[in-house]
N, C-alpha and C positions, 0 to 999 in steps of 0.2 A: 492584689493591692490590699493592704491592711486598713483598718478604720481610720487611723490618723492620716494616712496618705490620702484617703478619700475626703477627709475633712480639709486638708491643705489644698486639694484640687477643687474644692467647692462642690463636690458631689454629695456631701453630707453637710447640712447647715451647721454653722458655729458662730460664736461671738468673737469675731476677729479683733485682735488687739494691735498686731503689728505683723509685717511680713517683709521678706526679701526674696530674691531668687533662690536662696538656699534654705531659708528657715521660715517658720510660721509660728505665731503665738496666738493663743485663743483661751477664753475662759474655761476653767474646769466646770463641768455641769454639776458636780457634787463638791462644792467649795468648802474648805474648812474656815475660810475667812473671805470677806469681801475683797475682790481683786485677785483671788487665787487664779493664777494663769499658768498654762502649760506652754512650753516652748519646745518645738520639735524640728528636726532636720527634715527637709522635703524628701531627701533620699531615704529609702527604707533601710534602716540599720537597727537591729534589735538591742544592742548593748552599746552604751555610750563610749566605752573604752575600746570598742572595735573600730571607732572612727580614726582616720589617720590624724597625725598631729596638727596639720594645718587646718583641717576641717573642724577638729575639736576646738582649736583656738578661735576660729571664726564663730563657732557656735557659742562659745563663752562670751565673746565680745557682743554678739547679737543679744544674748540673754542679759548681759549687763545693761545694754541700752533699754531693754524692756523693763528691767528692774528700776532703772532711773525714772522712767515714765510712770511706773507703778507707784513709786515713792512720792512723786509729785501729785499724782491723782489721789492717793490715800496716805496722807502723812503718817509715818510710823518711825520707830526707832531704826529698824533695818528691814530689808526684804530678804527672807530666807530663801535659800536655794536647796532644794531637796531632789535627789535622784533616787527614785524608788518606784516599784510597781512591776509586777510580773504578768499582769493580766493582758496587757497590750504589748505585742512583740515589736515595739517601735521605741527607740530612745526618746525620752522626754524628761525635761526639767520642770519641776514645780517651783513657781515663784510665788511666795506668800508674804503679804505685808504682816509684820509682827512687832508687837510691843513687849511680848514676853514669849518664852519658849512654849508656853501652853497654847499659844496661837497656832502652833505647828503640829498639834496632836491629831494625827489622822484617825485615831480611835474615837474621838468625840463625834457627837451628832453633827452631820453636815448641815449647812445653811439651806434653807428653802427660800429661793429667790424667785420673784416673778419675772416674766419675760421682759417687762419694762425695766426692772432693776438690772438684769443682765445686760440689756442694751445700753443703759446709762453708764454702767461700770466699764464696758468695752469702749464706749465712746470717750470716756474720761481718760483711759489709758492711751487710746489712739491719738487723742488731742495732744498729749504730752510726749509722744514718741518722736 
């Protein structure tokens, strides 16, 4: 079981934002912006395009619902959807509130948030989901 599967199963703590029987959304612990959320399938699949068409469609619809909640919790021009990352062998979508493309620069210094800030952010997203 990979680290994201352990997070979705509750074996590793996370700041849960939303969940369904197929998908799980939680805050990135190294966010590039407040509200930076990861959306994963509960099923272990390394590459998003290895998902069958129906599963991929359901995944995108779930991510869309999370993005809508994120936009309500953190008003912004758009919510960016980024699929990248080779360090965890589990498909994941980054959802990031943005007002400019610079808000989605993964090379910039990550935010340092407190436990309380993470909890408040996750609660704001859950409340709007």
